[in-house]
Every structure is written in structure tokens, then in C-alpha cells.
PDB file of the backbone (N, CA, C, O) and the ligand in Angstrom, with CONECT records:
HET     CU  A 101       1
ATOM      1  N   MET A   1       0.843  -1.198   0.000  1.00  0.00           N
ATOM      2  CA  MET A   1       0.000   0.000   0.000  1.00  0.00           C
ATOM      3  C   MET A   1       0.880   1.251   0.000  1.00  0.00           C
ATOM      4  O   MET A   1       1.868   1.337   0.729  1.00  0.00           O
ATOM      5  N   THR A   2       0.502   2.198  -0.822  1.00  0.00           N
ATOM      6  CA  THR A   2       1.284   3.424  -0.976  1.00  0.00           C
ATOM      7  C   THR A   2       0.402   4.633  -0.698  1.00  0.00           C
ATOM      8  O   THR A   2      -0.767   4.645  -1.085  1.00  0.00           O
ATOM      9  N   THR A   3       0.938   5.636  -0.041  1.00  0.00           N
ATOM     10  CA  THR A   3       0.201   6.887   0.145  1.00  0.00           C
ATOM     11  C   THR A   3       0.968   8.008  -0.539  1.00  0.00           C
ATOM     12  O   THR A   3       2.165   8.185  -0.312  1.00  0.00           O
ATOM     13  N   VAL A   4       0.264   8.763  -1.380  1.00  0.00           N
ATOM     14  CA  VAL A   4       0.882   9.902  -2.049  1.00  0.00           C
ATOM     15  C   VAL A   4       0.080  11.148  -1.724  1.00  0.00           C
ATOM     16  O   VAL A   4      -1.110  11.076  -1.415  1.00  0.00           O
ATOM     17  N   SER A   5       0.735  12.271  -1.796  1.00  0.00           N
ATOM     18  CA  SER A   5       0.067  13.539  -1.559  1.00  0.00           C
ATOM     19  C   SER A   5       0.400  14.462  -2.715  1.00  0.00           C
ATOM     20  O   SER A   5       1.560  14.816  -2.926  1.00  0.00           O
ATOM     21  N   TYR A   6      -0.624  14.851  -3.462  1.00  0.00           N
ATOM     22  CA  TYR A   6      -0.424  15.689  -4.635  1.00  0.00           C
ATOM     23  C   TYR A   6      -0.940  17.086  -4.389  1.00  0.00           C
ATOM     24  O   TYR A   6      -1.919  17.292  -3.673  1.00  0.00           O
ATOM     25  N   SER A   7      -0.265  18.036  -4.994  1.00  0.00           N
ATOM     26  CA  SER A   7      -0.763  19.396  -5.035  1.00  0.00           C
ATOM     27  C   SER A   7      -1.648  19.500  -6.283  1.00  0.00           C
ATOM     28  O   SER A   7      -1.208  19.188  -7.389  1.00  0.00           O
ATOM     29  N   VAL A   8      -2.903  19.942  -6.096  1.00  0.00           N
ATOM     30  CA  VAL A   8      -3.834  20.084  -7.222  1.00  0.00           C
ATOM     31  C   VAL A   8      -4.378  21.519  -7.202  1.00  0.00           C
ATOM     32  O   VAL A   8      -5.396  21.801  -6.570  1.00  0.00           O
ATOM     33  N   PRO A   9      -3.680  22.415  -7.905  1.00  0.00           N
ATOM     34  CA  PRO A   9      -4.022  23.853  -7.845  1.00  0.00           C
ATOM     35  C   PRO A   9      -5.432  24.180  -8.333  1.00  0.00           C
ATOM     36  O   PRO A   9      -5.975  25.224  -7.971  1.00  0.00           O
ATOM     37  N   ALA A  10      -6.033  23.318  -9.141  1.00  0.00           N
ATOM     38  CA  ALA A  10      -7.362  23.616  -9.695  1.00  0.00           C
ATOM     39  C   ALA A  10      -8.490  23.468  -8.675  1.00  0.00           C
ATOM     40  O   ALA A  10      -9.628  23.830  -8.972  1.00  0.00           O
ATOM     41  N   ILE A  11      -8.207  22.952  -7.493  1.00  0.00           N
ATOM     42  CA  ILE A  11      -9.244  22.831  -6.456  1.00  0.00           C
ATOM     43  C   ILE A  11      -9.643  24.237  -5.990  1.00  0.00           C
ATOM     44  O   ILE A  11      -8.803  24.997  -5.510  1.00  0.00           O
ATOM     45  N   HIS A  12     -10.934  24.578  -6.135  1.00  0.00           N
ATOM     46  CA  HIS A  12     -11.366  25.907  -5.698  1.00  0.00           C
ATOM     47  C   HIS A  12     -12.647  25.911  -4.875  1.00  0.00           C
ATOM     48  O   HIS A  12     -13.047  26.964  -4.380  1.00  0.00           O
ATOM     49  N   CYS A  13     -13.309  24.751  -4.713  1.00  0.00           N
ATOM     50  CA  CYS A  13     -14.511  24.723  -3.885  1.00  0.00           C
ATOM     51  C   CYS A  13     -14.834  23.304  -3.459  1.00  0.00           C
ATOM     52  O   CYS A  13     -14.148  22.353  -3.833  1.00  0.00           O
ATOM     53  N   GLY A  14     -15.892  23.178  -2.667  1.00  0.00           N
ATOM     54  CA  GLY A  14     -16.272  21.870  -2.143  1.00  0.00           C
ATOM     55  C   GLY A  14     -16.710  20.897  -3.221  1.00  0.00           C
ATOM     56  O   GLY A  14     -16.626  19.681  -3.050  1.00  0.00           O
ATOM     57  N   HIS A  15     -17.182  21.447  -4.342  1.00  0.00           N
ATOM     58  CA  HIS A  15     -17.568  20.573  -5.447  1.00  0.00           C
ATOM     59  C   HIS A  15     -16.343  19.880  -6.029  1.00  0.00           C
ATOM     60  O   HIS A  15     -16.387  18.701  -6.378  1.00  0.00           O
ATOM     61  N   CYS A  16     -15.263  20.622  -6.128  1.00  0.00           N
ATOM     62  CA  CYS A  16     -14.010  20.063  -6.644  1.00  0.00           C
ATOM     63  C   CYS A  16     -13.539  18.898  -5.771  1.00  0.00           C
ATOM     64  O   CYS A  16     -13.206  17.827  -6.280  1.00  0.00           O
ATOM     65  N   THR A  17     -13.515  19.114  -4.462  1.00  0.00           N
ATOM     66  CA  THR A  17     -13.019  18.062  -3.575  1.00  0.00           C
ATOM     67  C   THR A  17     -13.930  16.838  -3.660  1.00  0.00           C
ATOM     68  O   THR A  17     -13.458  15.702  -3.626  1.00  0.00           O
ATOM     69  N   HIS A  18     -15.239  17.079  -3.770  1.00  0.00           N
ATOM     70  CA  HIS A  18     -16.183  15.968  -3.869  1.00  0.00           C
ATOM     71  C   HIS A  18     -15.974  15.181  -5.157  1.00  0.00           C
ATOM     72  O   HIS A  18     -15.977  13.950  -5.144  1.00  0.00           O
ATOM     73  N   THR A  19     -15.793  15.893  -6.273  1.00  0.00           N
ATOM     74  CA  THR A  19     -15.586  15.236  -7.566  1.00  0.00           C
ATOM     75  C   THR A  19     -14.324  14.373  -7.522  1.00  0.00           C
ATOM     76  O   THR A  19     -14.333  13.218  -7.945  1.00  0.00           O
ATOM     77  N   ILE A  20     -13.252  14.948  -7.008  1.00  0.00           N
ATOM     78  CA  ILE A  20     -11.987  14.214  -6.934  1.00  0.00           C
ATOM     79  C   ILE A  20     -12.131  12.978  -6.053  1.00  0.00           C
ATOM     80  O   ILE A  20     -11.697  11.887  -6.424  1.00  0.00           O
ATOM     81  N   GLU A  21     -12.739  13.154  -4.892  1.00  0.00           N
ATOM     82  CA  GLU A  21     -12.869  12.015  -3.971  1.00  0.00           C
ATOM     83  C   GLU A  21     -13.721  10.910  -4.574  1.00  0.00           C
ATOM     84  O   GLU A  21     -13.396   9.733  -4.417  1.00  0.00           O
ATOM     85  N   SER A  22     -14.816  11.265  -5.267  1.00  0.00           N
ATOM     86  CA  SER A  22     -15.654  10.200  -5.803  1.00  0.00           C
ATOM     87  C   SER A  22     -15.030   9.549  -7.034  1.00  0.00           C
ATOM     88  O   SER A  22     -15.101   8.329  -7.183  1.00  0.00           O
ATOM     89  N   GLU A  23     -14.417  10.341  -7.924  1.00  0.00           N
ATOM     90  CA  GLU A  23     -13.833   9.756  -9.142  1.00  0.00           C
ATOM     91  C   GLU A  23     -12.614   8.883  -8.822  1.00  0.00           C
ATOM     92  O   GLU A  23     -12.520   7.749  -9.289  1.00  0.00           O
ATOM     93  N   VAL A  24     -11.697   9.409  -8.037  1.00  0.00           N
ATOM     94  CA  VAL A  24     -10.497   8.627  -7.713  1.00  0.00           C
ATOM     95  C   VAL A  24     -10.879   7.449  -6.818  1.00  0.00           C
ATOM     96  O   VAL A  24     -10.299   6.367  -6.916  1.00  0.00           O
ATOM     97  N   GLY A  25     -11.870   7.676  -5.937  1.00  0.00           N
ATOM     98  CA  GLY A  25     -12.309   6.620  -5.029  1.00  0.00           C
ATOM     99  C   GLY A  25     -12.888   5.403  -5.728  1.00  0.00           C
ATOM    100  O   GLY A  25     -12.937   4.316  -5.152  1.00  0.00           O
ATOM    101  N   GLU A  26     -13.326   5.581  -6.970  1.00  0.00           N
ATOM    102  CA  GLU A  26     -13.901   4.468  -7.729  1.00  0.00           C
ATOM    103  C   GLU A  26     -12.855   3.584  -8.375  1.00  0.00           C
ATOM    104  O   GLU A  26     -13.187   2.504  -8.861  1.00  0.00           O
ATOM    105  N   MET A  27     -11.595   4.010  -8.394  1.00  0.00           N
ATOM    106  CA  MET A  27     -10.559   3.203  -9.029  1.00  0.00           C
ATOM    107  C   MET A  27     -10.284   1.954  -8.201  1.00  0.00           C
ATOM    108  O   MET A  27     -10.242   2.007  -6.971  1.00  0.00           O
ATOM    109  N   ALA A  28     -10.097   0.825  -8.894  1.00  0.00           N
ATOM    110  CA  ALA A  28      -9.797  -0.427  -8.212  1.00  0.00           C
ATOM    111  C   ALA A  28      -8.456  -0.281  -7.495  1.00  0.00           C
ATOM    112  O   ALA A  28      -7.487   0.194  -8.088  1.00  0.00           O
ATOM    113  N   GLY A  29      -8.394  -0.679  -6.240  1.00  0.00           N
ATOM    114  CA  GLY A  29      -7.128  -0.620  -5.520  1.00  0.00           C
ATOM    115  C   GLY A  29      -6.944   0.655  -4.706  1.00  0.00           C
ATOM    116  O   GLY A  29      -6.010   0.759  -3.912  1.00  0.00           O
ATOM    117  N   VAL A  30      -7.843   1.634  -4.905  1.00  0.00           N
ATOM    118  CA  VAL A  30      -7.744   2.867  -4.126  1.00  0.00           C
ATOM    119  C   VAL A  30      -8.484   2.681  -2.795  1.00  0.00           C
ATOM    120  O   VAL A  30      -9.679   2.384  -2.777  1.00  0.00           O
ATOM    121  N   HIS A  31      -7.772   2.856  -1.700  1.00  0.00           N
ATOM    122  CA  HIS A  31      -8.367   2.640  -0.382  1.00  0.00           C
ATOM    123  C   HIS A  31      -8.942   3.910   0.212  1.00  0.00           C
ATOM    124  O   HIS A  31      -9.999   3.879   0.843  1.00  0.00           O
ATOM    125  N   SER A  32      -8.254   5.029   0.017  1.00  0.00           N
ATOM    126  CA  SER A  32      -8.816   6.266   0.536  1.00  0.00           C
ATOM    127  C   SER A  32      -8.345   7.458  -0.270  1.00  0.00           C
ATOM    128  O   SER A  32      -7.239   7.465  -0.812  1.00  0.00           O
ATOM    129  N   VAL A  33      -9.198   8.462  -0.340  1.00  0.00           N
ATOM    130  CA  VAL A  33      -8.881   9.708  -1.042  1.00  0.00           C
ATOM    131  C   VAL A  33      -9.346  10.837  -0.156  1.00  0.00           C
ATOM    132  O   VAL A  33     -10.497  10.861   0.279  1.00  0.00           O
ATOM    133  N   LYS A  34      -8.451  11.777   0.114  1.00  0.00           N
ATOM    134  CA  LYS A  34      -8.870  12.930   0.873  1.00  0.00           C
ATOM    135  C   LYS A  34      -8.404  14.192   0.160  1.00  0.00           C
ATOM    136  O   LYS A  34      -7.207  14.455   0.050  1.00  0.00           O
ATOM    137  N   ALA A  35      -9.375  14.968  -0.324  1.00  0.00           N
ATOM    138  CA  ALA A  35      -9.050  16.213  -1.014  1.00  0.00           C
ATOM    139  C   ALA A  35      -9.316  17.355  -0.051  1.00  0.00           C
ATOM    140  O   ALA A  35     -10.376  17.420   0.571  1.00  0.00           O
ATOM    141  N   ASP A  36      -8.342  18.260   0.068  1.00  0.00           N
ATOM    142  CA  ASP A  36      -8.484  19.365   1.003  1.00  0.00           C
ATOM    143  C   ASP A  36      -8.567  20.706   0.279  1.00  0.00           C
ATOM    144  O   ASP A  36      -7.687  21.073  -0.501  1.00  0.00           O
ATOM    145  N   LEU A  37      -9.645  21.420   0.560  1.00  0.00           N
ATOM    146  CA  LEU A  37      -9.913  22.692  -0.113  1.00  0.00           C
ATOM    147  C   LEU A  37      -8.903  23.773   0.279  1.00  0.00           C
ATOM    148  O   LEU A  37      -8.405  24.500  -0.581  1.00  0.00           O
ATOM    149  N   GLU A  38      -8.604  23.876   1.563  1.00  0.00           N
ATOM    150  CA  GLU A  38      -7.699  24.924   2.059  1.00  0.00           C
ATOM    151  C   GLU A  38      -6.297  24.820   1.475  1.00  0.00           C
ATOM    152  O   GLU A  38      -5.723  25.807   1.016  1.00  0.00           O
ATOM    153  N   THR A  39      -5.760  23.606   1.503  1.00  0.00           N
ATOM    154  CA  THR A  39      -4.367  23.419   1.080  1.00  0.00           C
ATOM    155  C   THR A  39      -4.253  23.014  -0.387  1.00  0.00           C
ATOM    156  O   THR A  39      -3.148  22.962  -0.926  1.00  0.00           O
ATOM    157  N   LYS A  40      -5.388  22.724  -1.042  1.00  0.00           N
ATOM    158  CA  LYS A  40      -5.414  22.245  -2.431  1.00  0.00           C
ATOM    159  C   LYS A  40      -4.533  21.008  -2.591  1.00  0.00           C
ATOM    160  O   LYS A  40      -3.744  20.881  -3.527  1.00  0.00           O
ATOM    161  N   LYS A  41      -4.709  20.114  -1.638  1.00  0.00           N
ATOM    162  CA  LYS A  41      -3.911  18.893  -1.604  1.00  0.00           C
ATOM    163  C   LYS A  41      -4.830  17.685  -1.693  1.00  0.00           C
ATOM    164  O   LYS A  41      -5.953  17.708  -1.189  1.00  0.00           O
ATOM    165  N   VAL A  42      -4.343  16.628  -2.339  1.00  0.00           N
ATOM    166  CA  VAL A  42      -5.100  15.382  -2.391  1.00  0.00           C
ATOM    167  C   VAL A  42      -4.198  14.275  -1.888  1.00  0.00           C
ATOM    168  O   VAL A  42      -3.104  14.063  -2.412  1.00  0.00           O
ATOM    169  N   GLU A  43      -4.665  13.565  -0.860  1.00  0.00           N
ATOM    170  CA  GLU A  43      -3.893  12.463  -0.315  1.00  0.00           C
ATOM    171  C   GLU A  43      -4.604  11.160  -0.670  1.00  0.00           C
ATOM    172  O   GLU A  43      -5.789  10.982  -0.386  1.00  0.00           O
ATOM    173  N   ILE A  44      -3.858  10.261  -1.293  1.00  0.00           N
ATOM    174  CA  ILE A  44      -4.456   9.027  -1.807  1.00  0.00           C
ATOM    175  C   ILE A  44      -3.659   7.828  -1.317  1.00  0.00           C
ATOM    176  O   ILE A  44      -2.432   7.797  -1.414  1.00  0.00           O
ATOM    177  N   THR A  45      -4.378   6.840  -0.788  1.00  0.00           N
ATOM    178  CA  THR A  45      -3.754   5.585  -0.389  1.00  0.00           C
ATOM    179  C   THR A  45      -4.253   4.510  -1.349  1.00  0.00           C
ATOM    180  O   THR A  45      -5.457   4.322  -1.522  1.00  0.00           O
ATOM    181  N   PHE A  46      -3.310   3.812  -1.966  1.00  0.00           N
ATOM    182  CA  PHE A  46      -3.702   2.851  -3.004  1.00  0.00           C
ATOM    183  C   PHE A  46      -2.729   1.684  -3.072  1.00  0.00           C
ATOM    184  O   PHE A  46      -1.649   1.701  -2.480  1.00  0.00           O
ATOM    185  N   GLU A  47      -3.152   0.671  -3.816  1.00  0.00           N
ATOM    186  CA  GLU A  47      -2.293  -0.478  -4.085  1.00  0.00           C
ATOM    187  C   GLU A  47      -2.629  -0.975  -5.493  1.00  0.00           C
ATOM    188  O   GLU A  47      -3.626  -0.531  -6.063  1.00  0.00           O
ATOM    189  N   PRO A  48      -1.837  -1.878  -6.072  1.00  0.00           N
ATOM    190  CA  PRO A  48      -2.143  -2.387  -7.408  1.00  0.00           C
ATOM    191  C   PRO A  48      -3.567  -2.960  -7.443  1.00  0.00           C
ATOM    192  O   PRO A  48      -4.041  -3.439  -6.412  1.00  0.00           O
ATOM    193  N   PRO A  49      -4.267  -2.931  -8.586  1.00  0.00           N
ATOM    194  CA  PRO A  49      -3.741  -2.597  -9.920  1.00  0.00           C
ATOM    195  C   PRO A  49      -3.598  -1.107 -10.219  1.00  0.00           C
ATOM    196  O   PRO A  49      -3.148  -0.743 -11.305  1.00  0.00           O
ATOM    197  N   THR A  50      -3.968  -0.246  -9.289  1.00  0.00           N
ATOM    198  CA  THR A  50      -3.840   1.186  -9.577  1.00  0.00           C
ATOM    199  C   THR A  50      -2.397   1.641  -9.398  1.00  0.00           C
ATOM    200  O   THR A  50      -1.725   1.249  -8.443  1.00  0.00           O
ATOM    201  N   SER A  51      -1.929   2.474 -10.328  1.00  0.00           N
ATOM    202  CA  SER A  51      -0.579   3.026 -10.240  1.00  0.00           C
ATOM    203  C   SER A  51      -0.675   4.544 -10.145  1.00  0.00           C
ATOM    204  O   SER A  51      -1.717   5.136 -10.425  1.00  0.00           O
ATOM    205  N   GLU A  52       0.426   5.156  -9.745  1.00  0.00           N
ATOM    206  CA  GLU A  52       0.474   6.623  -9.682  1.00  0.00           C
ATOM    207  C   GLU A  52       0.183   7.245 -11.034  1.00  0.00           C
ATOM    208  O   GLU A  52      -0.483   8.277 -11.122  1.00  0.00           O
ATOM    209  N   GLU A  53       0.689   6.611 -12.098  1.00  0.00           N
ATOM    210  CA  GLU A  53       0.468   7.125 -13.451  1.00  0.00           C
ATOM    211  C   GLU A  53      -1.024   7.160 -13.774  1.00  0.00           C
ATOM    212  O   GLU A  53      -1.523   8.118 -14.363  1.00  0.00           O
ATOM    213  N   GLN A  54      -1.726   6.093 -13.377  1.00  0.00           N
ATOM    214  CA  GLN A  54      -3.164   6.029 -13.661  1.00  0.00           C
ATOM    215  C   GLN A  54      -3.939   7.076 -12.869  1.00  0.00           C
ATOM    216  O   GLN A  54      -4.881   7.680 -13.380  1.00  0.00           O
ATOM    217  N   ILE A  55      -3.537   7.286 -11.625  1.00  0.00           N
ATOM    218  CA  ILE A  55      -4.212   8.293 -10.805  1.00  0.00           C
ATOM    219  C   ILE A  55      -3.996   9.677 -11.409  1.00  0.00           C
ATOM    220  O   ILE A  55      -4.936  10.464 -11.516  1.00  0.00           O
ATOM    221  N   LYS A  56      -2.757   9.974 -11.803  1.00  0.00           N
ATOM    222  CA  LYS A  56      -2.467  11.277 -12.389  1.00  0.00           C
ATOM    223  C   LYS A  56      -3.188  11.456 -13.717  1.00  0.00           C
ATOM    224  O   LYS A  56      -3.649  12.551 -14.038  1.00  0.00           O
ATOM    225  N   ALA A  57      -3.285  10.376 -14.489  1.00  0.00           N
ATOM    226  CA  ALA A  57      -3.987  10.447 -15.776  1.00  0.00           C
ATOM    227  C   ALA A  57      -5.469  10.732 -15.547  1.00  0.00           C
ATOM    228  O   ALA A  57      -6.068  11.533 -16.264  1.00  0.00           O
ATOM    229  N   LEU A  58      -6.058  10.074 -14.546  1.00  0.00           N
ATOM    230  CA  LEU A  58      -7.479  10.305 -14.258  1.00  0.00           C
ATOM    231  C   LEU A  58      -7.711  11.740 -13.790  1.00  0.00           C
ATOM    232  O   LEU A  58      -8.660  12.389 -14.230  1.00  0.00           O
ATOM    233  N   LEU A  59      -6.864  12.230 -12.914  1.00  0.00           N
ATOM    234  CA  LEU A  59      -7.021  13.601 -12.419  1.00  0.00           C
ATOM    235  C   LEU A  59      -6.916  14.609 -13.567  1.00  0.00           C
ATOM    236  O   LEU A  59      -7.649  15.597 -13.595  1.00  0.00           O
ATOM    237  N   ALA A  60      -6.012  14.361 -14.506  1.00  0.00           N
ATOM    238  CA  ALA A  60      -5.874  15.261 -15.656  1.00  0.00           C
ATOM    239  C   ALA A  60      -7.132  15.198 -16.517  1.00  0.00           C
ATOM    240  O   ALA A  60      -7.606  16.214 -17.026  1.00  0.00           O
ATOM    241  N   GLU A  61      -7.658  13.995 -16.667  1.00  0.00           N
ATOM    242  CA  GLU A  61      -8.850  13.768 -17.489  1.00  0.00           C
ATOM    243  C   GLU A  61     -10.075  14.508 -16.936  1.00  0.00           C
ATOM    244  O   GLU A  61     -10.888  15.016 -17.708  1.00  0.00           O
ATOM    245  N   ILE A  62     -10.208  14.570 -15.621  1.00  0.00           N
ATOM    246  CA  ILE A  62     -11.358  15.251 -15.027  1.00  0.00           C
ATOM    247  C   ILE A  62     -11.038  16.728 -14.712  1.00  0.00           C
ATOM    248  O   ILE A  62     -11.736  17.375 -13.931  1.00  0.00           O
ATOM    249  N   ASP A  63      -9.976  17.234 -15.334  1.00  0.00           N
ATOM    250  CA  ASP A  63      -9.598  18.651 -15.234  1.00  0.00           C
ATOM    251  C   ASP A  63      -9.036  19.090 -13.890  1.00  0.00           C
ATOM    252  O   ASP A  63      -9.160  20.253 -13.507  1.00  0.00           O
ATOM    253  N   TYR A  64      -8.414  18.152 -13.175  1.00  0.00           N
ATOM    254  CA  TYR A  64      -7.695  18.516 -11.954  1.00  0.00           C
ATOM    255  C   TYR A  64      -6.266  17.991 -12.051  1.00  0.00           C
ATOM    256  O   TYR A  64      -5.871  17.109 -11.289  1.00  0.00           O
ATOM    257  N   PRO A  65      -5.494  18.536 -12.992  1.00  0.00           N
ATOM    258  CA  PRO A  65      -4.125  18.025 -13.163  1.00  0.00           C
ATOM    259  C   PRO A  65      -3.270  18.229 -11.910  1.00  0.00           C
ATOM    260  O   PRO A  65      -3.413  19.211 -11.181  1.00  0.00           O
ATOM    261  N   VAL A  66      -2.397  17.281 -11.697  1.00  0.00           N
ATOM    262  CA  VAL A  66      -1.510  17.323 -10.539  1.00  0.00           C
ATOM    263  C   VAL A  66      -0.424  18.363 -10.769  1.00  0.00           C
ATOM    264  O   VAL A  66       0.250  18.355 -11.799  1.00  0.00           O
ATOM    265  N   GLY A  67      -0.262  19.258  -9.800  1.00  0.00           N
ATOM    266  CA  GLY A  67       0.757  20.296  -9.920  1.00  0.00           C
ATOM    267  C   GLY A  67       2.099  19.851  -9.378  1.00  0.00           C
ATOM    268  O   GLY A  67       3.128  20.443  -9.704  1.00  0.00           O
ATOM    269  N   GLY A  68       2.102  18.812  -8.552  1.00  0.00           N
ATOM    270  CA  GLY A  68       3.361  18.328  -8.004  1.00  0.00           C
ATOM    271  C   GLY A  68       3.139  17.296  -6.926  1.00  0.00           C
ATOM    272  O   GLY A  68       2.065  17.217  -6.330  1.00  0.00           O
ATOM    273  N   LEU A  69       4.171  16.504  -6.681  1.00  0.00           N
ATOM    274  CA  LEU A  69       4.123  15.503  -5.620  1.00  0.00           C
ATOM    275  C   LEU A  69       4.731  16.128  -4.369  1.00  0.00           C
ATOM    276  O   LEU A  69       5.851  16.638  -4.398  1.00  0.00           O
ATOM    277  N   LEU A  70       3.986  16.082  -3.282  1.00  0.00           N
ATOM    278  CA  LEU A  70       4.480  16.665  -2.044  1.00  0.00           C
ATOM    279  C   LEU A  70       5.062  15.572  -1.165  1.00  0.00           C
ATOM    280  O   LEU A  70       4.635  14.420  -1.223  1.00  0.00           O
ATOM    281  N   THR A  71       6.024  15.938  -0.364  1.00  0.00           N
ATOM    282  CA  THR A  71       6.554  14.944   0.563  1.00  0.00           C
ATOM    283  C   THR A  71       5.636  14.900   1.783  1.00  0.00           C
ATOM    284  O   THR A  71       5.132  15.924   2.243  1.00  0.00           O
ATOM    285  N   ILE A  72       5.441  13.717   2.280  1.00  0.00           N
ATOM    286  CA  ILE A  72       4.488  13.553   3.399  1.00  0.00           C
ATOM    287  C   ILE A  72       5.249  13.577   4.725  1.00  0.00           C
ATOM    288  O   ILE A  72       4.641  13.455   5.789  1.00  0.00           O
TER     289      ILE A  72
HETATM  290 CU    CU A 101     -14.930  23.685  -7.424  1.00  0.00          CU2+
END
């Protein structure tokens, strides 16, 4: 199991955090998703078959591209 924390600058309201949490949360292997409005951060805990590349691709697809990987 891996936990990553991404900076997602496009987060601007509660709808954004909800969209991210529900879309990423539906991926197989994703255990938890927490999107934070204040810090514009998304913390995701996952395991295979989901990979970091797939998570980043999905976020870009739903218009919340990852701005950077933060150290936890
Ligand atoms: Cu929004």
C-alpha cells in the first residue's frame, strides 16, 4: 500500500473536492482519497492494480491536473 500527496491547484470549492474524492475513489485498488480545499492537496492511499500514473492520468482527465508531488 502506498500513500501519495499531490498538489492540485485547480481545487477551488467543495464541489471540486467531492468530484476528486468520488472519481479517484472508484478506481480499483484505491483505499482512501482525501481532497483538502484549504491546502489544495489530495492524499491518496492505493495499491495495485492502480498506479500513480493512472491516478495522475485520471485527475488530468477530469480537469484537476496534478501540480506536483508533495513529501508527506
Ligand atoms: Cu470547485
